[in-house]
C-alpha positions, 0 to 999 in steps of 0.5 A: 529567706530561701522560701521567700526567694523561691516565691519571688522567682515563681511569681516573676515567672508567672508575671512574665508568662502570657496567658490568653483566654480563649472562649468556646461558645458551643450550642445548647443540647449539642456536642456534650462534653466538648470541653474534653476535646478542647482539653485534649487539644491543649494537652497535645499542644503542650506536648508539642511545645506550642504552649509553654511557660511563655505562652499559655491558654485558658479555655472558657466554655459557655453555651449559645445558639439557643432560642434567645440568641444568647450567644451574641451576648455571651460573646460580648460579655466574655470579651468585655468582662472576662477579657477573652482575646480569641473565640472558637465558635459559636456553633450555629451560623446566625450567632457566628455571623454576629460574633464574627463581626464584633470580633472584627471590630475588636480585632480579635481572632475567631475560628468557626468550626461548624458553621457552613454559610457561604457569607462567611467567605467574604473577608471584607466583612469577616476580617478575623474569621477563619474556618476549619470545617470543610463541610462548607457550601463554598468548599462543596461548590469548588469540589463539584466544579472541579469534578465537572471540569475534570470530566470535560463538562462545560454545560450543566443544569441545576436542580434545587428547591425553594427556601432561604437555605437552598437559595443561599447554597445555589447562589454559592454554586452559581458563583463558583461555576461562573468563576470556573467557566461552567455554564448553567444552561437550566435551573429548575425549582422544586417545592421544598417539601415535595415528593417523587410523584409531585416532581414527575407531575411537574414536568420539570424533569422533561425540561432537564431532558431537553436542555442538559445531560449533567445535572447538579442537585443542591437541596436544603434537605440534602438526604430527603430531597435527594432521595425523592428526586432520584426516585422521580428520575428513575421513574421518568426513565432518565436514570441511565448512562446518558445522564450524570447526576451530581449530588453535593452532600452538605451535612449541616450538623450531625452525620447523615445516614445513607439515603438507602438506609431506612429509619430502622437501619434496613438496607434498601437495594431498590433505593440504592439503584436510584443512585447508580448514575450519580456522583455523590460529592463530599469533602469528607474524603476520609469517610469514603462516601460520607456515609460510612463510619471509618472515622469512628475507630481512629477517633476512639483510639486517639481519645483512649490513647490520651486517657479519655473515653467516648462514652459520654460524647455524642458520636453522631456529631463526630465531625464537630468534635474533630473540627473543634480539636483542629480549631484550637490547634489552628489558633495556638499554632498561628499565635506561636508563629506570629510571636516567633516572627514578630518577636512581640509577646503581645502579638496575640492582641492583633487579631488581623495579624494572627488571622493572617498567619492562620492562612496557608497553614497545614498541621496534623489533625485529630485522626489524620496526619493530613487533617480531614482532607486526604484522598483523591480530592486534594487542595493545591495552594496557589502562589501570588494570590490574595484570598481576601479578594477572591472570596474563596481562598487561594487553592485549587482542587485536583482530582485523581481517578482511582479507576476508569471505565466505571460508568455503566455505559457500553464502553464505560465512558461518561456521557457528553454534556450535550448529545452529538445530535443535540437534545432534540436530534436537531443537529443530526440529519438522518436522511442520508442514513435512512437512504444508506440503510435502504441502499444496503438493504436493497443491495443485500436483497439484490445479492440474495436474489442474485444468488438464488437466480444464479443457483437456478440458472446453474441448475438449469445449465447443469440440467442441460447436460451439454456433455451428453451424447445420445447413442444414435449420435455416434457410430462405433468403427470396426477394425476393417473400417479403421484400416481403410481410413488409415489407407486414405491418409498417405501422410501416416507413418509407421510410427503413427500407426503402431497403436492405432487399433488398441482403442475403441473408436467411434465417429461422433456426428459427421466427422469427429474421430473419437476413442471411448471407454465402454462400461456395462450399465446395471442400473440407471445412473442419476447424477448428483450435483457434484457429478454434474458440475464435474462433467460440465467443467470437463466439457469446458476445459480447453488447453493445448495439452488436454485431450478434449472430453467429448461427452458421455452416453448413458442409460441407453443399451445398458452401457455407459460410454465415455468419449474422448477425442482421438489422437493419431500417434498413440500414447506415451506407453506405446512410444516408451516400450517400442524399441524401434522408436528412438527418443532423444533428449529433445523428445524427453524434454518436450514430452515432460514439458507438455505433461507438466503444462497440462497438469498445471492447468488442471491444478489451477482450474475448477477441476483441480486435479487429474486423478488417474495420470498414467503413461496410457493417459498421455496421448500424442497427437499428429503434431507430436504434442502430449494431450492428457486424457481421462482427467477428473473422471476416475473417482466418479467411475470408482464410486459408480462401480461401488454403487453398482451402477456400472461394471468394470470397463469392457476391454477390446479383445481382452487387451488390457491396454485398451482400458482407462485402468490397467492392472499396473494402474495402482503403481501410479497411485500414492500410498494414501490414495490406495489406502483411501480406495481400499477404505471405500471398497470395504464400506457398505452401501449405506455408508458415505463415500470417503473423499480426499481433499483437492490438495491431496489429489494434486499431490497424488498427481505429483506422485504419478508424474514422478513415475511417468517421468522416470519411464520417459527418461529411462524407458522402464518402471522405477524398480530394480531390474528383475523385480516381479511387478505382480508381486509388487502389485499384490504388496501395495494394493491395500495401501498399508505397505509401500514399495518405494520407487528407485532410480535406475542410473542416477548418473544419466540425469542431472542431480537436481532431477534425481532430487526432484523425483525422490521428492515426488515419491515422498510418502508424506504428501506435504513434502511433495513439490507443487506442479509449478516447481516441477515444471520450472525445474524440469524445463531448466534442467532438461533445457526445454524450449517449447514443444517438440514441433516448436523445437523442430520449427526453431531448428528450421528457423535457425537453418533458414536464418543461416541460409538468409545470412549466407544469401545476404552475404552473397548478395552483398558481394554481388552488389559490391561487384555490381557497384564496382562494375558500374563505377568502372563503366561510368568511367569508360562511358557517360552515365546515361550511355552506361545505363542504356547499355546495362538495360540492354538497349542500343545507344544511337549516335547523336549530333550536337549543334554546339559543343566545345572540344579541347585537346592537350599535349605534353611538350617534350613527352618523348624526351621524358620517356626516353630518360624514364622507366615505364613505371615512372612514366605511368606513375607520372601520367597517373598523378597528372591525369588524376589532377586533370580529372578533378579539374574536369569534374569541378567544371562539369566537363567530360574526358573523352579519351587519353592516348599517350600524352594526348588528352581530349576534353569536351563540354556540352556532350553527352549532356547539353548545357546551352551556352555554358560549354565554352565557359566550362572548357575555358575554366578547365583550360585555365585550371590545368595551366594553374595546376602545372605551375606547381606540379613537380615530376615525381622522379625528375623534380628539376624538370618542369612539365609543360603542355599545349592546349587548343580549343574549338567550338562547333557541331559534333557527332557522338556515339558508341563504337565497338562491341567487345570494348565499346568506346564513346567517340566524337566525330566531325570537323570540330574535333579536327580543328580542335586538334589543329589548335593544339598542334599549332599552339605554343608551350604553356599557352591556350590557343582558340579558334576564331569560332571559339573566341567569338562564341566565348566573348558573345556570352562571357566577356570576363575571359581575357582573349588576345589575337595571335594572328594567322597560322597555317593549319594542316588541311585548313590553310591559314586560319586566325587564332587567339590566345586565352590569357585568363579571366578577369575578376568581378571588380575588373569587369566593373571597372572595364564597363565603367570605362566603356561608358565613359565614367 
């Protein structure tokens, strides 16, 4: 009974388990023992739990792909007779095409693992077909398109051959290129079984050359045709870095050998060189380049780990085994996913549903966790995409460069798909480049020609030797003649003449006074180029602080003469060591400034240095300006003497001071120069002369300047008192030992000058300051402002300026006094009269035909004076008469004089004014009366001041009377009548004579005048007079005129 229950339980489980029959349709003679791989895949699925008690697979193996097309019949039989519900295979393209269509009809899933035809990508026909092989035309086309876009190419050409297989492949490539935006500009068709020679002779390569630089080669027989084609390319000279050949490597069944391997496996380097500029595109990336055997080892290890052997497998078709393994896994995983998702145990019967779960699925493969696709070419799944409509699935290939700069071009960059200038240089115009090249060549030739011409001209200029002075062109001056020349110049002083006869003297030409140095000549001198350049530069050097180099006389009379311009006041050496000459700070600063300016010019000029700066090479001209002499010539003189061309300078009467080099000269040379000099002295005649650089010579000048500056400031050499100079000279002569100078008294000069001197004497030339720094520091610390003459002129200018200022002040005071005098004179006399008198001319009396005179008198003046002090009276008159003066000036009248309280005014004199004099006098009179209405006596404010006024018009004589105190006086009866009009007038009233009244109303009716009557005038008898009451306004005048007209 128990056994029966166990049997029923086992039988029920068997009845509940789903067992799917999966058919594998292989190929006759290919992939022997493939059932082992399927069994291995099944075992792995069981171990992973994909297959179990609820889902099992039974694998049925049958062969197809034979000559009788039997695979189709096998498929139909297995579906109808054997109950197969899934297919793996068939192996070949033709039978897979038919079986896949039947599977679509039966709604049965089918997995292809070797077929690579592009037609299988059409999911509207093959609705249940899935493929696991990446070695398909579509995937290879996608990989090629991804490569092309990755490198920025948009234009390609296609090289292929005739035949159905090639046509199908090219069709797939063109479709993919069109979808990816790659433009096919040219396509050539070769014969299917052609060779390299026939390809070259066809002329098709020239068409590629004229239309493309990126060429995709897709042939039916990939290995053989590609090998022949690349050989033809190499022989045609197109296998270079300007072309990129893309070779999609599509292997139909078995694994191809590398094209550069012979039939016997021999490595052919010459054939491999044909592929130097080619990209071999293979989707089997784990196999590196498609030809290696890197998959064999892991494949064997995988089989052996599961108890299988590869000895009875066909290893050349390793890809077939791998894809077969993956095909079964794909189906099992998809069915399991369908069952889990739907919960329907019969879901495997729906082929479309199972196929749909095969899409976008990833799983570990046989030899790689990522399947066969890994490396730098990775597919990326796209979202929101329907693979049944795209035809190529929903993925995009991404390429990652493992290295850059690998292309065999100059800069390692890949060629463009179209040359910059076009395929036939039609986009580039080389005219401007040719013209530019010609211009550049012309300029180069011109520069070269200019260089040679300038060299020739320079040689000719050097050959002219403008510095040469012939012996007959100058005359040596004897001492007696110098004395006579000295007696002629009366402006010479004792200081000017103290070193006059030390030097050799000569007259160059007619009147150029020169001093010279004389050297006995042993052999004719032949100057080298450097000597000629130096002498020309010395001749051309012009500066205020350089003594002009006049020239040289040589190869005559067995002597060489170097001539410099004569300076009348001797040398700095003469000044320093002559105690009768007093040198103050101004002399020190001016001398040092001039030396630094001369050195700065030399250091910045072509000459570059002085070379023998000493106190006796610093001459003083008649303007007390330092002139540097003997510059630049010291080194050539030393070299010529070493070469035996000249001897030591001939001194005048054995006096050392007459030479350019004295025995103490070496004190002014730095240690490095002394060492160099000793080295040259010890050299043989055949050895080259050791030269110092220009920078070293300039630093030598700085050392010498420090010595000269110390002598100028302290009038002694910079050595301790009591030092034996001869011993010092012997000690330092060869330059190996140094006796460093010291400063006598540091307290006498600025501390910065002390530091400057010590820097100048530094043993290291690089530490010594530049001449510019020396000049700036010395000018700052010595407070130098120009040369000695400039300072003297500045003092004179300052004195002159002070004198001018003093004169200007005195002149201003004089002018101010004159102004006051003129003002006072103009107050006493009329302006034109005063001007005439100032000019020294007399003023003759003059008769004025018509003028108006007015007298005024203060009523009760005597009473006021009797009760007031004199100061109060004067103050009162000053205040009232000041107001009167303002009124008189306002109305263009003239005050003639004031006598006590009497006031005499006139108009029309001294300047005639036509008929306006009566109006001016009347206006003045009314203005005076108006002033008195508001005037208060300062010391008696309760007393009102009153006046009488009298006016008369007539003829008046005027003139200046007196010499000591000249007065401008008026004469005539008119003055007397005006006085009578005032005396007979009444207080605060203006009395006018008959003549004045008639003249006023004739021209000026606006004045209000009334009849007073007849009064008795002294000396005149009874006369008719009038009162001047006021002046009418313009409106009153108009109303009066209207009334007269009866309006």
